[in-house]
C-alpha positions in Angstrom: 98.4 225.7 141.1 94.8 226.6 140.1 92.9 228.9 142.3 89.3 228.2 142.9 86.7 230.9 142.6 84.5 231.3 145.7 81.5 230.1 143.8 83.3 226.8 142.7 84.4 226.3 146.3 80.8 226.6 147.6 79.5 224.5 144.8 81.8 221.6 145.6 80.7 221.8 149.3 77.0 221.8 148.2 77.6 218.8 146.0 79.4 217.0 148.8 76.6 217.7 151.3 73.9 216.6 148.9 75.7 213.4 148.1 76.2 212.5 151.7 72.6 213.5 152.7 71.4 210.8 150.3 73.6 208.3 152.3 71.6 209.2 155.4 74.1 211.5 157.2 72.6 214.4 159.0 73.4 218.0 158.3 75.0 218.4 161.7 77.3 215.5 161.2 78.4 216.9 157.8 79.0 220.4 159.2 81.2 219.1 162.0 83.1 216.8 159.6 83.7 219.6 157.1 84.9 222.1 159.7 87.2 219.5 161.2 88.7 218.9 157.7 89.6 222.6 157.6 86.8 224.2 155.7 85.8 227.6 157.0 82.7 227.8 159.2 81.2 230.5 157.0 81.6 228.6 153.8 80.1 225.4 155.4 77.1 227.4 156.7 76.6 229.0 153.3 76.6 225.6 151.6 74.2 224.2 154.1 71.8 227.1 153.6 71.9 226.5 149.8 71.2 222.8 150.3 68.4 223.4 152.7 66.8 225.9 150.3 66.9 223.3 147.6 65.3 220.6 149.7 61.5 220.2 149.4 59.5 221.4 152.3 57.4 218.7 154.0 53.7 219.2 153.3 51.4 219.2 156.3 49.4 216.0 156.6 45.7 216.5 157.1 44.6 214.3 160.0 41.4 212.3 159.5 38.8 212.3 162.2 38.5 209.0 163.9 35.4 207.1 162.9 33.2 206.0 165.7 31.5 202.7 165.2 28.8 201.4 167.4 28.6 197.7 168.1 25.9 195.7 169.9 26.6 195.1 173.5 26.9 191.4 174.1 25.6 190.0 177.3 28.4 188.9 179.6 28.5 185.2 180.3 28.7 184.0 183.9 32.2 183.2 185.1 33.5 179.8 186.1 32.7 180.1 189.8 29.3 181.6 189.1 28.5 178.5 187.0 30.1 176.2 189.5 28.0 177.4 192.4 24.9 178.1 190.4 25.1 181.8 190.6 25.1 182.3 186.9 21.4 182.0 186.4 19.7 185.1 185.1 17.3 187.0 187.3 14.3 188.8 186.2 14.4 192.6 186.4 13.4 193.7 189.9 13.8 190.2 191.4 16.0 190.1 194.6 18.3 187.3 195.5 17.0 185.1 198.3 19.5 183.5 200.7 18.7 180.6 203.0 19.4 181.9 206.6 20.4 178.4 207.8 22.8 177.4 205.1 23.8 180.8 203.7 23.3 179.5 200.2 21.4 181.2 197.4 17.8 179.9 197.1 16.4 179.1 193.7 
């Protein structure tokens, strides 16, 4: 029987972890699986540390400032009931609404 040197043992674990990370397994899943298969916790941790050191660090993304755009304010059109009852007519600035006291309707 051929005895493995400690470096070869860790190298095989590192290769296994890297291969399975590319298959979208998480490091935690692989750690649990390897420990359940009988690998020592220390060897698994050492292999994981090597793999994490080899992985590229994510670069911080610069956030762009939101652009503020000004648009023209559109005049709101009168609603259905305002048009139906004749309330949608525009009034001049400073003009008050006149209501007929007998009927309670808006006077033109």
